[in-house]
BALOBA-1460 file (C-alpha; in Angstrom, 3 decimals):
// residues 178
<rec num="1" residu="m" x="-14.605" y="25.914" z="-8.073"/>
<rec num="2" residu="r" x="-13.864" y="23.655" z="-5.141"/>
<rec num="3" residu="s" x="-16.213" y="20.845" z="-4.194"/>
<rec num="4" residu="t" x="-18.632" y="21.288" z="-1.314"/>
<rec num="5" residu="f" x="-16.775" y="20.271" z="1.809"/>
<rec num="6" residu="k" x="-19.287" y="17.894" z="3.406"/>
<rec num="7" residu="l" x="-18.363" y="14.672" z="5.118"/>
<rec num="8" residu="p" x="-20.363" y="11.922" z="6.838"/>
<rec num="9" residu="d" x="-20.767" y="12.335" z="10.605"/>
<rec num="10" residu="d" x="-18.771" y="9.197" z="11.428"/>
<rec num="11" residu="y" x="-15.874" y="10.585" z="9.384"/>
<rec num="12" residu="k" x="-16.032" y="13.866" z="11.304"/>
<rec num="13" residu="n" x="-16.022" y="12.044" z="14.631"/>
<rec num="14" residu="e" x="-13.022" y="9.877" z="13.787"/>
<rec num="15" residu="n" x="-10.798" y="12.543" z="12.161"/>
<rec num="16" residu="p" x="-11.444" y="15.802" z="14.054"/>
<rec num="17" residu="n" x="-7.854" y="17.102" z="14.005"/>
<rec num="18" residu="i" x="-7.480" y="16.543" z="10.277"/>
<rec num="19" residu="l" x="-10.757" y="18.244" z="9.518"/>
<rec num="20" residu="n" x="-10.072" y="21.218" z="11.783"/>
<rec num="21" residu="y" x="-6.703" y="21.783" z="10.141"/>
<rec num="22" residu="i" x="-8.096" y="21.497" z="6.615"/>
<rec num="23" residu="r" x="-11.054" y="23.785" z="7.312"/>
<rec num="24" residu="k" x="-8.595" y="26.402" z="8.546"/>
<rec num="25" residu="h" x="-6.426" y="26.098" z="5.399"/>
<rec num="26" residu="i" x="-8.989" y="25.029" z="2.750"/>
<rec num="27" residu="n" x="-8.700" y="28.241" z="0.726"/>
<rec num="28" residu="d" x="-4.924" y="27.971" z="0.442"/>
<rec num="29" residu="e" x="-4.531" y="26.426" z="-3.008"/>
<rec num="30" residu="n" x="-0.789" y="26.148" z="-2.440"/>
<rec num="31" residu="q" x="-1.167" y="23.731" z="0.474"/>
<rec num="32" residu="h" x="0.166" y="20.228" z="-0.189"/>
<rec num="33" residu="y" x="-0.979" y="17.164" z="1.742"/>
<rec num="34" residu="l" x="0.178" y="13.599" z="2.243"/>
<rec num="35" residu="f" x="-2.678" y="11.487" z="3.619"/>
<rec num="36" residu="f" x="-1.638" y="8.127" z="5.073"/>
<rec num="37" residu="g" x="-3.527" y="5.411" z="6.886"/>
<rec num="38" residu="k" x="-5.137" y="2.026" z="6.500"/>
<rec num="39" residu="v" x="-7.125" y="0.905" z="3.478"/>
<rec num="40" residu="g" x="-10.620" y="2.355" z="3.146"/>
<rec num="41" residu="c" x="-10.361" y="5.106" z="5.751"/>
<rec num="42" residu="g" x="-11.301" y="7.966" z="3.422"/>
<rec num="43" residu="k" x="-7.990" y="9.368" z="2.173"/>
<rec num="44" residu="t" x="-8.968" y="9.408" z="-1.505"/>
<rec num="45" residu="y" x="-12.466" y="10.579" z="-0.621"/>
<rec num="46" residu="l" x="-11.085" y="13.630" z="1.168"/>
<rec num="47" residu="a" x="-8.499" y="14.284" z="-1.571"/>
<rec num="48" residu="k" x="-11.284" y="14.413" z="-4.149"/>
<rec num="49" residu="l" x="-13.325" y="16.757" z="-1.946"/>
<rec num="50" residu="l" x="-10.370" y="19.146" z="-1.852"/>
<rec num="51" residu="s" x="-10.009" y="19.116" z="-5.627"/>
<rec num="52" residu="d" x="-11.802" y="20.842" z="-8.465"/>
<rec num="53" residu="r" x="-12.595" y="19.773" z="-12.012"/>
<rec num="54" residu="d" x="-9.161" y="20.820" z="-13.312"/>
<rec num="55" residu="t" x="-7.326" y="18.553" z="-10.879"/>
<rec num="56" residu="e" x="-5.442" y="15.688" z="-12.487"/>
<rec num="57" residu="f" x="-6.240" y="12.407" z="-10.715"/>
<rec num="58" residu="v" x="-3.312" y="9.997" z="-11.067"/>
<rec num="59" residu="e" x="-3.315" y="6.446" z="-9.730"/>
<rec num="60" residu="c" x="0.313" y="5.475" z="-9.096"/>
<rec num="61" residu="r" x="-0.215" y="1.895" z="-10.286"/>
<rec num="62" residu="s" x="-1.890" y="3.020" z="-13.520"/>
<rec num="63" residu="i" x="0.627" y="5.755" z="-14.329"/>
<rec num="64" residu="y" x="3.477" y="3.266" z="-14.013"/>
<rec num="65" residu="e" x="1.653" y="0.800" z="-16.255"/>
<rec num="66" residu="d" x="1.065" y="3.623" z="-18.777"/>
<rec num="67" residu="f" x="4.779" y="4.391" z="-18.647"/>
<rec num="68" residu="l" x="5.599" y="0.748" z="-19.411"/>
<rec num="69" residu="r" x="3.133" y="0.760" z="-22.340"/>
<rec num="70" residu="v" x="4.895" y="3.803" z="-23.778"/>
<rec num="71" residu="q" x="8.187" y="1.926" z="-23.580"/>
<rec num="72" residu="v" x="6.924" y="-1.172" z="-25.400"/>
<rec num="73" residu="g" x="4.041" y="0.268" z="-27.458"/>
<rec num="74" residu="n" x="4.062" y="0.823" z="-31.182"/>
<rec num="75" residu="k" x="5.671" y="3.991" z="-32.506"/>
<rec num="76" residu="s" x="2.448" y="5.506" z="-33.837"/>
<rec num="77" residu="d" x="0.735" y="5.871" z="-30.453"/>
<rec num="78" residu="k" x="3.827" y="6.827" z="-28.395"/>
<rec num="79" residu="p" x="3.466" y="10.617" z="-28.843"/>
<rec num="80" residu="e" x="-0.154" y="10.561" z="-27.630"/>
<rec num="81" residu="r" x="0.651" y="8.319" z="-24.683"/>
<rec num="82" residu="l" x="3.587" y="10.573" z="-23.739"/>
<rec num="83" residu="r" x="1.341" y="13.660" z="-23.905"/>
<rec num="84" residu="k" x="-1.168" y="11.925" z="-21.636"/>
<rec num="85" residu="l" x="1.548" y="11.005" z="-19.137"/>
<rec num="86" residu="n" x="3.033" y="14.496" z="-19.186"/>
<rec num="87" residu="r" x="-0.373" y="16.184" z="-18.744"/>
<rec num="88" residu="a" x="-1.162" y="13.966" z="-15.757"/>
<rec num="89" residu="l" x="2.150" y="14.689" z="-14.070"/>
<rec num="90" residu="r" x="2.542" y="18.374" z="-14.904"/>
<rec num="91" residu="g" x="-0.877" y="19.682" z="-13.924"/>
<rec num="92" residu="e" x="-1.096" y="22.598" z="-11.516"/>
<rec num="93" residu="d" x="-3.332" y="20.557" z="-9.187"/>
<rec num="94" residu="v" x="-2.613" y="16.823" z="-8.887"/>
<rec num="95" residu="i" x="-3.804" y="13.949" z="-6.730"/>
<rec num="96" residu="l" x="-1.303" y="11.066" z="-6.633"/>
<rec num="97" residu="d" x="-3.487" y="8.243" z="-5.360"/>
<rec num="98" residu="d" x="-2.309" y="5.045" z="-3.693"/>
<rec num="99" residu="l" x="1.410" y="5.753" z="-3.543"/>
<rec num="100" residu="g" x="3.067" y="2.396" z="-2.925"/>
<rec num="101" residu="d" x="0.434" y="0.417" z="-4.820"/>
<rec num="102" residu="e" x="2.486" y="0.231" z="-8.010"/>
<rec num="103" residu="r" x="4.468" y="-2.890" z="-8.841"/>
<rec num="104" residu="d" x="6.952" y="-3.819" z="-6.176"/>
<rec num="105" residu="t" x="10.044" y="-3.395" z="-8.319"/>
<rec num="106" residu="t" x="13.053" y="-1.152" z="-8.199"/>
<rec num="107" residu="s" x="12.156" y="0.427" z="-11.551"/>
<rec num="108" residu="a" x="8.597" y="1.180" z="-10.398"/>
<rec num="109" residu="h" x="9.866" y="2.792" z="-7.200"/>
<rec num="110" residu="y" x="12.477" y="4.758" z="-9.126"/>
<rec num="111" residu="f" x="9.840" y="5.976" z="-11.608"/>
<rec num="112" residu="i" x="7.347" y="7.035" z="-8.921"/>
<rec num="113" residu="g" x="10.148" y="8.530" z="-6.814"/>
<rec num="114" residu="s" x="11.215" y="10.632" z="-9.799"/>
<rec num="115" residu="i" x="7.608" y="11.851" z="-10.189"/>
<rec num="116" residu="i" x="7.627" y="12.970" z="-6.562"/>
<rec num="117" residu="e" x="10.950" y="14.754" z="-7.026"/>
<rec num="118" residu="d" x="9.673" y="16.467" z="-10.199"/>
<rec num="119" residu="r" x="6.552" y="17.532" z="-8.333"/>
<rec num="120" residu="y" x="8.697" y="18.831" z="-5.474"/>
<rec num="121" residu="n" x="10.720" y="20.924" z="-7.919"/>
<rec num="122" residu="m" x="7.522" y="22.325" z="-9.457"/>
<rec num="123" residu="i" x="6.243" y="23.234" z="-5.990"/>
<rec num="124" residu="k" x="9.491" y="24.954" z="-5.036"/>
<rec num="125" residu="k" x="9.385" y="26.987" z="-8.283"/>
<rec num="126" residu="g" x="5.753" y="27.972" z="-7.684"/>
<rec num="127" residu="l" x="4.471" y="26.015" z="-10.708"/>
<rec num="128" residu="a" x="2.183" y="23.689" z="-8.749"/>
<rec num="129" residu="k" x="-0.845" y="24.844" z="-6.789"/>
<rec num="130" residu="r" x="-2.032" y="21.863" z="-4.771"/>
<rec num="131" residu="t" x="-0.703" y="18.344" z="-4.598"/>
<rec num="132" residu="v" x="-2.382" y="15.646" z="-2.534"/>
<rec num="133" residu="i" x="-0.767" y="12.243" z="-2.132"/>
<rec num="134" residu="t" x="-2.634" y="9.298" z="-0.622"/>
<rec num="135" residu="t" x="-0.924" y="6.158" z="0.617"/>
<rec num="136" residu="n" x="-1.404" y="3.158" z="2.878"/>
<rec num="137" residu="l" x="2.288" y="3.322" z="3.782"/>
<rec num="138" residu="t" x="3.637" y="5.007" z="6.895"/>
<rec num="139" residu="p" x="6.306" y="7.706" z="6.485"/>
<rec num="140" residu="r" x="8.923" y="5.128" z="7.561"/>
<rec num="141" residu="q" x="7.716" y="2.680" z="4.891"/>
<rec num="142" residu="l" x="7.788" y="5.472" z="2.307"/>
<rec num="143" residu="a" x="11.429" y="6.199" z="3.191"/>
<rec num="144" residu="d" x="12.292" y="2.486" z="2.954"/>
<rec num="145" residu="t" x="10.502" y="2.163" z="-0.400"/>
<rec num="146" residu="y" x="11.438" y="5.383" z="-2.205"/>
<rec num="147" residu="g" x="14.546" y="6.448" z="-0.312"/>
<rec num="148" residu="h" x="15.343" y="9.060" z="2.268"/>
<rec num="149" residu="r" x="15.887" y="11.727" z="-0.412"/>
<rec num="150" residu="v" x="12.245" y="11.456" z="-1.505"/>
<rec num="151" residu="i" x="10.830" y="11.474" z="2.033"/>
<rec num="152" residu="d" x="13.018" y="14.483" z="2.878"/>
<rec num="153" residu="r" x="11.468" y="16.422" z="-0.002"/>
<rec num="154" residu="l" x="7.955" y="15.371" z="0.984"/>
<rec num="155" residu="q" x="8.540" y="16.522" z="4.563"/>
<rec num="156" residu="d" x="9.778" y="19.883" z="3.272"/>
<rec num="157" residu="v" x="6.559" y="20.905" z="1.488"/>
<rec num="158" residu="f" x="3.758" y="18.515" z="2.483"/>
<rec num="159" residu="v" x="1.547" y="18.446" z="5.560"/>
<rec num="160" residu="f" x="1.478" y="14.811" z="6.703"/>
<rec num="161" residu="m" x="-1.903" y="13.657" z="8.026"/>
<rec num="162" residu="e" x="-2.560" y="10.238" z="9.509"/>
<rec num="163" residu="f" x="-6.048" y="8.758" z="9.146"/>
<rec num="164" residu="k" x="-6.781" y="6.472" z="12.056"/>
<rec num="165" residu="n" x="-10.345" y="5.358" z="11.414"/>
<rec num="166" residu="k" x="-11.302" y="1.902" z="10.195"/>
<rec num="167" residu="s" x="-12.487" y="1.122" z="6.687"/>
<rec num="168" residu="f" x="-15.789" y="2.645" z="5.640"/>
<rec num="169" residu="r" x="-16.375" y="-0.449" z="3.527"/>
<rec num="170" residu="n" x="-16.779" y="-2.546" z="6.703"/>
<rec num="171" residu="r" x="-19.788" y="-0.542" z="7.881"/>
<rec num="172" residu="n" x="-22.317" y="-2.868" z="6.215"/>
<rec num="173" residu="v" x="-20.933" y="-6.106" z="7.678"/>
<rec num="174" residu="v" x="-23.580" y="-7.718" z="9.878"/>
<rec num="175" residu="s" x="-22.886" y="-10.677" z="12.125"/>
<rec num="176" residu="i" x="-25.731" y="-13.200" z="12.247"/>
<rec num="177" residu="n" x="-25.713" y="-16.027" z="14.755"/>
<rec num="178" residu="g" x="-27.862" y="-18.812" z="13.603"/>
């Protein structure tokens, strides 16, 4: 059961093209999205609205840290940690949140890039229903970070949507002259 698709009015006013497109395609569970834009503009919020309770929510930074813990952890908890990692990455519906927020290292980018390629292969084989990726990076920055091979695969199966509004977290900032 999908969440109720209700957004604040200011969100609707600032992202009309995105919302019109999604409303038109909301029932297509095999639609894959890459949401990019500045911090706090509602990418994760919208991704969660598109998901249901069976959707795996994966923070890129956390999944990489979990991967490192598996590598250095004690032998007794490795099988459980590996099952957790595999379940998060192999779900039919997945949200990969904050792509580019993992450690800025070659191994982190290689690991996350391999997740994207695995997801791409699952999509092409019809094993993945919906994948939503959120990022603060532009498509050009994604290509520079993860390589042109990864961005090529993303462009093949994902609808890229740019969020242009400012951070919702700034809405309560009041200027007082005194």
